[in-house]
N, C-alpha and C positions, 0 to 999 in steps of 0.2 A: 438423461433427458426424457421427460414424460411424453408419451405419444398423446396427441390431442385429436379427438374425433368429434364430428358434428353430425348429429342425426336430424334429418328432416322429418318432422311429424306432420303428415298431411291431414290428419283428422283426429278428432277427440271423441271419446276418451282414449287414453293410451292403450294401444293394442297393436297386434300384427307381427308379421315375420320380420319387417325392418327393425322393429324395436327389439325383438329377440336376438337378431343378428348383431345389432349394435351392443347389446349387453354382453353377448357371448364374446365378441371381439375385445371389448374393453376389459372384461374380466381376464381373458387369456393374456392380454398385453399389459395389464396393469395401467390402463390408459385413463385419461380424463375424458368424460363423455358429456358434452353439452347437447341440448336439443333446441331446435327452432321450429316454432309453429308460425306460419304466415297467414295473416288475415288479409285477404285481397279484396279489392273492389273491382269487379268486372267492368270492362269498358261499356258493356251493354246496359249497365245501370244508368248511364247518362243519356240513353236514347229517348227517355220520357222525362223531361225536366221536372214535372210535378212529383215524380217518384224519387228524385235524388235525396231529399231530406230523410225519407223513410229508409233508403239504402244506407245513408250515412249513420243513422241511428242503429241500424242492424249491425254495421261494422263496429261501432263503438261497443255494443253489447257483446259481440263475439270476442272482441279484444279483451274486455273485462273478464269474460268467462275463461278465456285462454290463460290469462295471467293468474287466475285462481288455481291453476294446475301446478304451480310452482312447488307447493308443499308436497303434493303427491309425487312429483318427479324426484325431489330430494329424498323422500322416504324410499322410493323404489331403488334409487342408486345406493342408499345406505344398506338396504337389504342384500345388495351384491358386493358390498365393501368398496363402492366406487364414489367418486366425487365429480361434480359438474354443475352447470347451472341451466335454468330454464329460460329460454329467450322467446319473446313474442315480437313479431315485426308486422308492419303494415306496408303493403305495396305489391310489386310483382314478384312472384316466388322465385323465378329463375334469376332475375337481377339480384335479388337479395342473397340467395344462396351462392351465386357466383362471387359476389363481393365478399361474403363471409368466409368462403373457402380459403381465401389467402391466409387466414389466421389459424388454419387447422392442417393436420397431416392427411386426413381422409374425410370424405363426406359419405354418409350412409343414407340411401334412399330406397324406399320400397316401390316396386313396380307392379301394377295390376296385371294379372294373367289374362284379363278380358280387355286390356288396353284402355280401361276407363281412365280418362284424364291424360292419356299419353298417346292418343291416336291422331293422325297416322304415325307409324313408326318413324322416328327420326325428327319429328316436329312437336313432340309433347314435352311436358315438364321435365321428366327424367332425362330424356335424350338431349334436350337443349341445355340442361345443366351440365351434362357430361362435356358438351362442346364448350360451354362458357367457363367452366371451373378451371382454376389453376392447380387443382390437385386431382388425384385419383378419386373415383367414386365407386363405392361398394353398392352395386345394384342388386337388390334382394327381391326375387319374385315372391308375390304374396302367397304362393303355394309351396314355397321352400320349407322343408321340415325343420331346418336349422337345429338339428340335435347337437352338432358341433360346428365349429367354424375355424378353419386354419389348421386342422390336424393333418389332412392330406390335401395339398394344393396342386392343382393341375395348371401348368403354365402353357398357354397357347402362344408359341413363339414363331413369328414370321420374319424377323429381322427388320421390321418396319420401325419408323419413328414412334408410332403409336404403341406397339408392343414393348418397345424399349422404355417408354414412359410408364407403362403399366407395371413392368417388372421393377423399375426403380421405385415406384410408389409403394410397392408391396414388400420391400426388403425387410422391414421390421417383422412382418408376418412370416415371411419365408424362413428367416433365421430361427423362429420358434416352432416351425412346423415339424411334426414327427416324420413327414415324408413329403418330398417335392418331386413331381414328375413333369418334365418338360416335353411337350409334343412339338417337335421341330418341323414346321411346315414351310420353312424358307426355301426359296428356289436359288439355284446357283447364281442367277443374275442379280439376286438381292444382296449378295455378299459385300460388294463394293460400296453399297449405300447403307449398310448396317449402322444404326445410330449409336451403338455401344462402342467403347474404346477397344474392346476385344471382340472379334467376330465369332469366337467360340463361346457360345452362351454358357456352357457348362463350366468352362474355365473362369469366365467373368463372375458367375455366381459363386464359385468356390473362393475367389479372391475377396468376396464380400461376406464370407462366413456362411454360405449356403451350400449344403451338399445335395446334389440333385442327380437323378437318373434321366437320361435323354433318350427319347424314342423318335425316330423319323416318322412323319406322317406318310402313310402309303400314297404312292403316286396317284392312285385312282381316287383318293379322297381329297386331293389338293384342289380339284376343280370346285368342290362344294364341301369345305371342311366343317361347316357348322354341325350337321348331323353326326359326322364321325367324332368330333370333339365331345359332343354330348353323350354319345354311346360309350366313349372311353371313360368319361367322368363317372357314368353310372356303373360301368363294369369294375372300375378301380375304386369305387366308393369315395371319390374325391368330394370334399365338402366346400370347395372354393375353386373357381376358375379365374385365372389372371390373364387378361387379354387386352390388346389394343382395340379401340372402338372406331369404326368408320375410317378404315384406311383409304377409302375412296369417298366421294361425296354422298351425302344423305339421299339426294335425288337419284343418284346412280343405284344405291342400295335398294331404294324403293321400287325402281323400275326393273332392275336386273336381279335383285336379291343379293344376299351377302351374308357373311358369317355373323356380323353384329346383329343384323335384322333377324336372322334365324334364331339366334340364341336369346335375343330380347323377347321374342315371341314364344319360344318353345322351352327354354331352360327352366328347370325347377331347382337349379343349383345356383347359389349366389355367385356374382361375378364382380371382380374388382377390375374396373375398366379405366382407360385414360385415352384422351384424344389429343 
């Protein structure tokens, strides 16, 4: 069964860390790679009725220009030995990506390190797509080097429903990884609510063809695991972090801080997340 990936292309021409990550993952997995560029019409365009015709003309032109990229996309895929199609849509980016995600195994999105287009944390395009998507989302910081992707995977395991969904979404990648390290930050009180059939994450992964080493997160780091996880990823030279996203509400994370918020703001390592 061929893995199917959907790359969100936020801007043209084709460029950026998200594109490099999608190509690297598709090449590694022998996956099909489709791309979607969304031409939206901001609600603010309707605040001045006289300007609406001009705005609509601009949208039509942007749509025409975007569709003309199809040949470039096909040639780029061919140069990597890949197949896929170029999609152009009109409407709300989050709504369209969330709807399209049902037809794919993973969605790939780039996130700006300056939070451009995704601020405040938790209410921007990438964050809202993670919430709305029915699949895992590979969030690629725009400053990620993306030399490799999926060679050494760091799994941030908390025993939560969200981390279970992220692990399940990443099984194809984990099976092909040269090395998988699980950082177990679950607490004793989490064991009875673990979403996986087997509360032993290492045993569960092994039963799905994934060999992993497990390390317990130091007790001192459990109160604020974000910095510790990123330090471990750098020290271990992990090129992908698998983690649940927003185990508590987005508002709570914004006010109190949290692992997802910290890594979305600070990580230069791609993250496969699920909510």
